[in-house]
N, C-alpha and C positions, 0 to 999 in steps of 0.2 A: 875582455880584450878586443872589443869590436868598435871602440871609439877612435879618437885621434891616437895615432901611434900603434894601431892594430897590426898584428903580424899576419893576418889572413885577409884583410880588406884594405884596399888602397885605390887611389885614383891615378890613372895613366893619361898623359897628355902627349899629343903628337902635333907638331906644327910644320907646315910646309909653306912655301911662299904665298899660296892662295887659300889656305884653310887651316883651321885649328880643330882638332878632334880631341874628344875627351871621353873616357869610359871608366866605369868602376869595375874593379877586379874583386871577386869574392871567391877565394880558393876553397872555402868549405872544409879546410883541413884542420879545423880546431875542434877538439872533443874534450868534454869534461871527464876527468878521471876521479878516482876516490880521494878522499881527504882534501878536497878543494884544489887538487892539481889540475892543470890544463895541458893537454898535449897538442902541439902545433906541428903539423907535418906538411911537407911540400913534395912535389914530384916533378918529373920532366915529362912533358907531353909526348915525347917520342916513345915512352914506355907505358902509355895509357891507352885505354880503349873503352868504348861504350858497351855496357853489358846488355844482355838480351832482355832484361826485365822492362816492364812498362814505365818505370820511374825515370828512365834515362840515366841511370847511375853510371858513374865512371869508375873503372878499376885500373889500378896501376901496379906494375911489377916492381917498381922502385919507389920507396918513400924515405925521406930523411927529415929530421927535425929535432925538437927538444920537448922535454916535459918541464913545465914551470910550476913552482910551488904557489901557495895562496898569496905570497908576498910579491909574486911576479919574477922572482929570480929563477934562472935556469938551474934545474937539478941534474938532469941527465940528457945526453945526446943519443939519438937513435937512428939507425939505418936499417931498413927492411928491404930485402931482395927476395921476392917470392915468399917462401915459408921461413927463410933464414932471417934472424934478427940479431943485430949487435947493439948493445947498450953500454955506455960508459959514463962516468961522472962528468958533468960539465965543468970546464975550467973556471976557477974562481978569480 
């Protein structure tokens, strides 16, 4: 899911009267799950912080997203707040 139509990587453009800026966003929120499933999670920067490890890892208190099957269809929706996690079937 990292090519055109990716849920976790996209280009952002900003135009002013004197300049055009462009940058690539890579959320890094995609993770392989068992049986070919892919979990895609987003967060809000207001609830994130840089951890103390040397890798510059980001931790977030709030995550939300979906788990997709091998065919790309959403299977479940997930919301995680701290240690609490809610999962429900994705609408069809």
